[in-house]
Structures are given as structure tokens and as C-alpha cells.
C-alpha positions as YAML, in Angstrom:
chain: A
units: angstrom
residues:
- id: 1
  name: MET
  ca: [56.69, -8.28, 38.11]
- id: 2
  name: SER
  ca: [54.57, -10.65, 36.15]
- id: 3
  name: LEU
  ca: [55.54, -11.81, 32.80]
- id: 4
  name: SER
  ca: [52.48, -11.54, 30.50]
- id: 5
  name: ARG
  ca: [52.50, -13.15, 27.19]
- id: 6
  name: ARG
  ca: [51.72, -10.29, 24.82]
- id: 7
  name: PRO
  ca: [52.12, -10.93, 21.13]
- id: 8
  name: CYS
  ca: [54.87, -9.10, 19.21]
- id: 9
  name: PRO
  ca: [53.33, -6.20, 17.14]
- id: 10
  name: ALA
  ca: [54.42, -7.85, 13.98]
- id: 11
  name: VAL
  ca: [52.67, -10.83, 14.40]
- id: 12
  name: GLU
  ca: [49.23, -9.42, 15.07]
- id: 13
  name: LYS
  ca: [46.10, -11.19, 14.08]
- id: 14
  name: ARG
  ca: [45.39, -10.73, 10.36]
- id: 15
  name: PRO
  ca: [42.29, -11.42, 8.52]
- id: 16
  name: ARG
  ca: [42.11, -14.97, 7.18]
- id: 17
  name: PHE
  ca: [42.02, -13.51, 3.58]
- id: 18
  name: PHE
  ca: [45.72, -12.35, 3.90]
- id: 19
  name: TYR
  ca: [46.83, -15.58, 5.20]
- id: 20
  name: ALA
  ca: [50.08, -16.51, 3.40]
- id: 21
  name: GLY
  ca: [49.76, -20.37, 3.59]
- id: 22
  name: ARG
  ca: [49.99, -22.86, 0.81]
- id: 23
  name: TRP
  ca: [46.30, -22.54, 0.02]
- id: 24
  name: ALA
  ca: [46.58, -18.88, -0.57]
- id: 25
  name: VAL
  ca: [49.03, -19.45, -3.53]
- id: 26
  name: ARG
  ca: [46.61, -21.89, -5.12]
- id: 27
  name: ARG
  ca: [43.61, -19.58, -4.64]
- id: 28
  name: ALA
  ca: [45.53, -16.75, -6.27]
- id: 29
  name: ALA
  ca: [46.53, -18.81, -9.23]
- id: 30
  name: LEU
  ca: [42.95, -19.97, -9.61]
- id: 31
  name: LEU
  ca: [41.69, -16.42, -9.43]
- id: 32
  name: ALA
  ca: [44.24, -15.26, -12.04]
- id: 33
  name: ALA
  ca: [43.25, -18.12, -14.47]
- id: 34
  name: VAL
  ca: [39.63, -17.39, -14.08]
- id: 35
  name: ILE
  ca: [40.13, -13.82, -14.85]
- id: 36
  name: THR
  ca: [42.32, -14.39, -17.74]
- id: 37
  name: ILE
  ca: [39.73, -16.84, -19.44]
- id: 38
  name: LEU
  ca: [36.94, -14.30, -18.88]
- id: 39
  name: LEU
  ca: [38.90, -11.44, -20.44]
- id: 40
  name: CYS
  ca: [40.49, -13.19, -23.23]
- id: 41
  name: PRO
  ca: [38.02, -15.76, -24.49]
- id: 42
  name: ALA
  ca: [39.73, -15.82, -28.04]
- id: 43
  name: ALA
  ca: [42.95, -17.06, -26.53]
- id: 44
  name: PHE
  ca: [41.40, -20.11, -25.05]
- id: 45
  name: SER
  ca: [39.01, -21.99, -27.34]
- id: 46
  name: LEU
  ca: [38.43, -24.73, -24.75]
- id: 47
  name: GLY
  ca: [37.55, -27.27, -27.58]
- id: 48
  name: ARG
  ca: [35.51, -25.16, -29.78]
- id: 49
  name: ARG
  ca: [36.53, -25.38, -33.38]
- id: 50
  name: ASP
  ca: [37.61, -22.19, -35.15]
- id: 51
  name: THR
  ca: [35.38, -21.73, -38.19]
- id: 52
  name: SER
  ca: [36.33, -18.12, -38.96]
- id: 53
  name: GLY
  ca: [38.98, -19.21, -41.62]
- id: 54
  name: PRO
  ca: [42.40, -17.88, -42.25]
- id: 55
  name: SER
  ca: [42.84, -14.11, -41.23]
- id: 56
  name: GLY
  ca: [45.67, -13.37, -43.65]
- id: 57
  name: PRO
  ca: [46.85, -14.73, -47.05]
- id: 58
  name: ALA
  ca: [45.84, -18.00, -48.33]
- id: 59
  name: ASP
  ca: [45.98, -21.08, -46.00]
- id: 60
  name: PRO
  ca: [49.64, -22.36, -46.58]
- id: 61
  name: VAL
  ca: [48.68, -25.98, -45.95]
- id: 62
  name: ALA
  ca: [45.63, -26.16, -48.53]
- id: 63
  name: LEU
  ca: [46.49, -28.34, -51.51]
- id: 64
  name: PRO
  ca: [45.01, -27.87, -54.81]
- id: 65
  name: ALA
  ca: [42.06, -30.12, -55.61]
- id: 66
  name: ASN
  ca: [42.96, -33.06, -57.95]
- id: 67
  name: PRO
  ca: [40.36, -33.19, -60.78]
- id: 68
  name: GLY
  ca: [38.84, -36.55, -61.46]
- id: 69
  name: ARG
  ca: [41.23, -38.83, -59.63]
- id: 70
  name: ALA
  ca: [43.96, -38.36, -62.10]
- id: 71
  name: VAL
  ca: [47.67, -38.09, -61.36]
- id: 72
  name: PRO
  ca: [50.75, -37.19, -63.39]
- id: 73
  name: GLY
  ca: [52.25, -40.22, -64.89]
- id: 74
  name: PRO
  ca: [55.65, -40.83, -66.74]
- id: 75
  name: GLY
  ca: [56.13, -38.41, -69.65]
- id: 76
  name: GLY
  ca: [53.62, -35.72, -68.38]
- id: 77
  name: THR
  ca: [50.52, -37.89, -69.10]
- id: 78
  name: LEU
  ca: [47.60, -38.12, -66.92]
- id: 79
  name: LEU
  ca: [46.89, -41.56, -65.31]
- id: 80
  name: HIS
  ca: [43.41, -42.65, -63.85]
- id: 81
  name: ASP
  ca: [42.32, -45.73, -61.96]
- id: 82
  name: GLY
  ca: [42.56, -48.82, -64.09]
- id: 83
  name: ASP
  ca: [45.04, -47.32, -66.66]
- id: 84
  name: ARG
  ca: [48.20, -49.70, -67.70]
- id: 85
  name: VAL
  ca: [51.52, -48.22, -67.36]
- id: 86
  name: GLU
  ca: [55.07, -49.00, -68.12]
- id: 87
  name: LEU
  ca: [57.63, -47.73, -65.55]
- id: 88
  name: THR
  ca: [61.32, -48.19, -65.13]
- id: 89
  name: GLY
  ca: [62.73, -47.44, -61.52]
- id: 90
  name: ARG
  ca: [64.57, -48.70, -58.48]
- id: 91
  name: VAL
  ca: [62.90, -50.95, -56.06]
- id: 92
  name: ARG
  ca: [63.18, -49.73, -52.56]
- id: 93
  name: LEU
  ca: [61.85, -50.58, -49.03]
- id: 94
  name: VAL
  ca: [60.57, -47.66, -47.33]
- id: 95
  name: GLY
  ca: [58.82, -46.94, -44.06]
- id: 96
  name: SER
  ca: [59.76, -48.85, -40.85]
- id: 97
  name: GLU
  ca: [58.90, -51.84, -38.88]
- id: 98
  name: PRO
  ca: [55.95, -52.73, -38.35]
- id: 99
  name: PHE
  ca: [54.70, -50.85, -41.62]
- id: 100
  name: PRO
  ca: [57.38, -51.29, -44.22]
- id: 101
  name: ASP
  ca: [56.44, -50.62, -47.85]
- id: 102
  name: LEU
  ca: [57.85, -51.74, -51.05]
- id: 103
  name: VAL
  ca: [57.85, -48.94, -53.76]
- id: 104
  name: LEU
  ca: [59.05, -48.46, -57.24]
- id: 105
  name: THR
  ca: [60.80, -45.08, -57.50]
- id: 106
  name: GLY
  ca: [60.95, -43.70, -61.09]
- id: 107
  name: PRO
  ca: [63.51, -41.24, -62.62]
- id: 108
  name: ASP
  ca: [61.01, -38.41, -61.73]
- id: 109
  name: ASP
  ca: [61.12, -39.27, -58.09]
- id: 110
  name: GLN
  ca: [57.58, -40.39, -58.04]
- id: 111
  name: ASP
  ca: [56.96, -43.42, -55.56]
- id: 112
  name: TRP
  ca: [54.67, -46.27, -56.89]
- id: 113
  name: TYR
  ca: [53.56, -48.46, -53.96]
- id: 114
  name: LEU
  ca: [53.65, -52.32, -54.52]
- id: 115
  name: GLU
  ca: [51.02, -54.60, -52.67]
- id: 116
  name: GLY
  ca: [50.06, -58.21, -52.65]
- id: 117
  name: ALA
  ca: [51.49, -60.37, -55.52]
- id: 118
  name: SER
  ca: [53.22, -57.55, -56.92]
- id: 119
  name: ARG
  ca: [55.14, -57.02, -53.82]
- id: 120
  name: GLN
  ca: [56.21, -60.80, -53.60]
- id: 121
  name: LEU
  ca: [57.24, -60.66, -57.24]
- id: 122
  name: LEU
  ca: [59.71, -57.54, -56.98]
- id: 123
  name: ARG
  ca: [60.83, -58.24, -53.35]
- id: 124
  name: PRO
  ca: [64.00, -60.04, -54.70]
- id: 125
  name: TYR
  ca: [64.88, -57.06, -56.81]
- id: 126
  name: GLU
  ca: [65.19, -54.64, -53.88]
- id: 127
  name: GLN
  ca: [67.81, -51.95, -54.67]
- id: 128
  name: GLN
  ca: [67.78, -52.91, -58.39]
- id: 129
  name: THR
  ca: [66.48, -51.09, -61.35]
- id: 130
  name: VAL
  ca: [63.60, -52.84, -63.06]
- id: 131
  name: SER
  ca: [61.27, -52.17, -66.13]
- id: 132
  name: VAL
  ca: [57.59, -53.34, -65.20]
- id: 133
  name: ARG
  ca: [54.32, -52.97, -66.56]
- id: 134
  name: GLY
  ca: [51.23, -52.81, -64.31]
- id: 135
  name: LYS
  ca: [47.76, -51.53, -63.45]
- id: 136
  name: VAL
  ca: [47.20, -48.25, -61.67]
- id: 137
  name: GLU
  ca: [45.26, -47.78, -58.63]
- id: 138
  name: LEU
  ca: [44.70, -44.41, -56.85]
- id: 139
  name: ARG
  ca: [44.03, -44.16, -53.15]
- id: 140
  name: GLU
  ca: [43.08, -40.86, -51.72]
- id: 141
  name: MET
  ca: [45.01, -40.11, -48.57]
- id: 142
  name: ILE
  ca: [43.07, -38.32, -45.79]
- id: 143
  name: LEU
  ca: [44.64, -36.48, -42.90]
- id: 144
  name: ALA
  ca: [43.20, -36.56, -39.36]
- id: 145
  name: ASN
  ca: [41.45, -33.14, -39.78]
- id: 146
  name: GLY
  ca: [39.70, -34.37, -43.06]
- id: 147
  name: ARG
  ca: [41.84, -32.56, -45.39]
- id: 148
  name: SER
  ca: [42.88, -34.45, -48.56]
- id: 149
  name: LEU
  ca: [46.74, -35.00, -49.07]
- id: 150
  name: GLY
  ca: [46.42, -36.16, -52.57]
- id: 151
  name: PHE
  ca: [46.55, -39.76, -54.15]
- id: 152
  name: ARG
  ca: [48.80, -42.72, -53.24]
- id: 153
  name: ARG
  ca: [49.95, -44.39, -56.53]
- id: 154
  name: ILE
  ca: [49.63, -48.20, -56.26]
- id: 155
  name: LEU
  ca: [50.84, -50.49, -59.03]
- id: 156
  name: LEU
  ca: [48.92, -53.97, -59.24]
- id: 157
  name: GLU
  ca: [49.15, -56.84, -61.50]
- id: 158
  name: VAL
  ca: [52.93, -56.22, -62.21]
- id: 159
  name: GLU
  ca: [54.83, -58.08, -64.89]
- id: 160
  name: ILE
  ca: [58.63, -57.69, -65.30]
- id: 161
  name: LEU
  ca: [59.73, -56.44, -68.61]
- id: 162
  name: ASP
  ca: [63.50, -56.02, -67.90]
- id: 163
  name: THR
  ca: [66.07, -56.07, -65.04]
- id: 164
  name: LYS
  ca: [69.19, -53.83, -65.14]
...
């Protein structure tokens, strides 16, 4: 009686396509990804910018246009670049290192940023209430997608009227 080496019926040779090795799982995942991208192109823009606009109600991030670079000032007046204004408020340090900003916050919670000599003049009055007079400068804040966020109010050529 000879012992022949016959393979077990459960381990018969299968076509290579059905081989369940590590590469088969990767091929199946790649095939599923290709089919999904081909059947659902809207789900994967692949870097193309969507120009269709909002499909529902108005875009919730859209801000109203600010006519003629004017911002509301104290007492409801409209302020433009170069106008002189008198403000009373608390001097605060906002932001974090490496970009701290000194601002004057009025009673209506509007922040007026201080730069240059104005910043040096009011730095000793941090966390104190002061009355000042200065020149308004408006700088538009642009987001990364090109949308305008509004104007940053900057106070230049500041002179201190009163400290409290």
C-alpha cells in the first residue's frame, strides 16, 4: 500500500482571482472606491470649486455689504476713514502671544484697536477706564476664501482727555 499525497478536497486549487491573501483585500477596497467615485461624482469634488451657490435659504455666513467704508460709532453716528472721534472705554489686552493687541472697548462693546504711538501711550492704562480723542482708520478684514468680514476699527493719533 503506497501512501500517495492527495490534496484534501477542501484545499483544491482555486483560480487566482479568488485568492484571499492580503493583496485581495486591497484590490477589493480600491475597486469599491473607484466604483463609488464613478457613481457619485457630486459627493467627491476632488478639488473642483462648487459654483452652484446655496441650494436652500440664504447663505448663513454671508454678511451685509458695508456701504462706503463707514462703521457705526458712538451715539449711532457713522464714522469714515480720517474722522476724529472721542471715546470712553476700558483699555484691554486681547489676543495671545505672539500677536497681542491693545484695544479700547467702549460701553457698546465695540473694540477700537490701538497701534504705534497710541499703543505705547495707553499701555500703562491697561484695565483702566480712559477718555481719549483720536483719528479713525478702517481696515477691511478678508477671510481666506475672499469674503469680507467687515472693518477693523483702528484709533490713531490718540490724546488722553481723562482717566478714571
